[in-house]
C-alpha angles and dihedrals in degrees: 000000000000090000090056091055089062098039101106095191093052093049096045095241095139093113095050117117116260093247091065094045092050088054090050091048090051091051089049091050091049090049094050094045101041110024094105090048091051091050091051092047091052092050092047090053094053107268107151115244091246090059102041095096092050092046092048089051089051090052092054092045087058090045091052092049093048104033091112090055093055108099120219092238092060117098107246094218091051091050092048090046091057093048091045092051092053093046091047090051090053092048092048090053091050092047091049092053090048091048092051090052090049092050090050090053092047090053087061099037120048110230109195136164097044112167115244119252122250117259092248092052090048091053092048090048091050091049091051091048091050091051090049088054091064122087108257094246091056094040093055093052093044094048094048093046104039103026103029096033094230117161120241092251090052091051092047091051094045095048094036093233134126119276092239089053089057091052092046094049091046092052092047092046093052092047092048092045090053091050091049091047093051091048092049092049090049091053092049093052095052112078 
């Protein structure tokens, strides 16, 4: 389906001016080069697995609408990161509202006999919860550094912050994450 969106012959875009086609080609190149990165960013920033595809599509809709505004001197990953963060925030809000409605329904209807989650799923869920427990400024730096293997100077440039701020946020994020992890493990051990 995505390939059809960029197939000019199939969409009848043969008479479109070259400026538009170059924008479409640029969107297609961004999509091909950075789609896995966008998916990871969305997951890191709390988009539920069931919504990642929709959120990734939303990111590239924004990219398509704003491709002409993206300057050539801007790092593509940084631009996509910013868009992905905003889309993830919107999806988290939507998921939170949905979760609140589900909890309200469960309060009325007793749901029993749920199967237990696999250990791997529990660990992934715990990791996501721990990341959500970090302030967003710290979470962004930690995710880019530890999960995406960005260097501190790359992070500073992408987020337009000072290099020392990157190091400070990273140190605080790791400390806070360790505290949250210890607290979560303590809660799991007590019956």
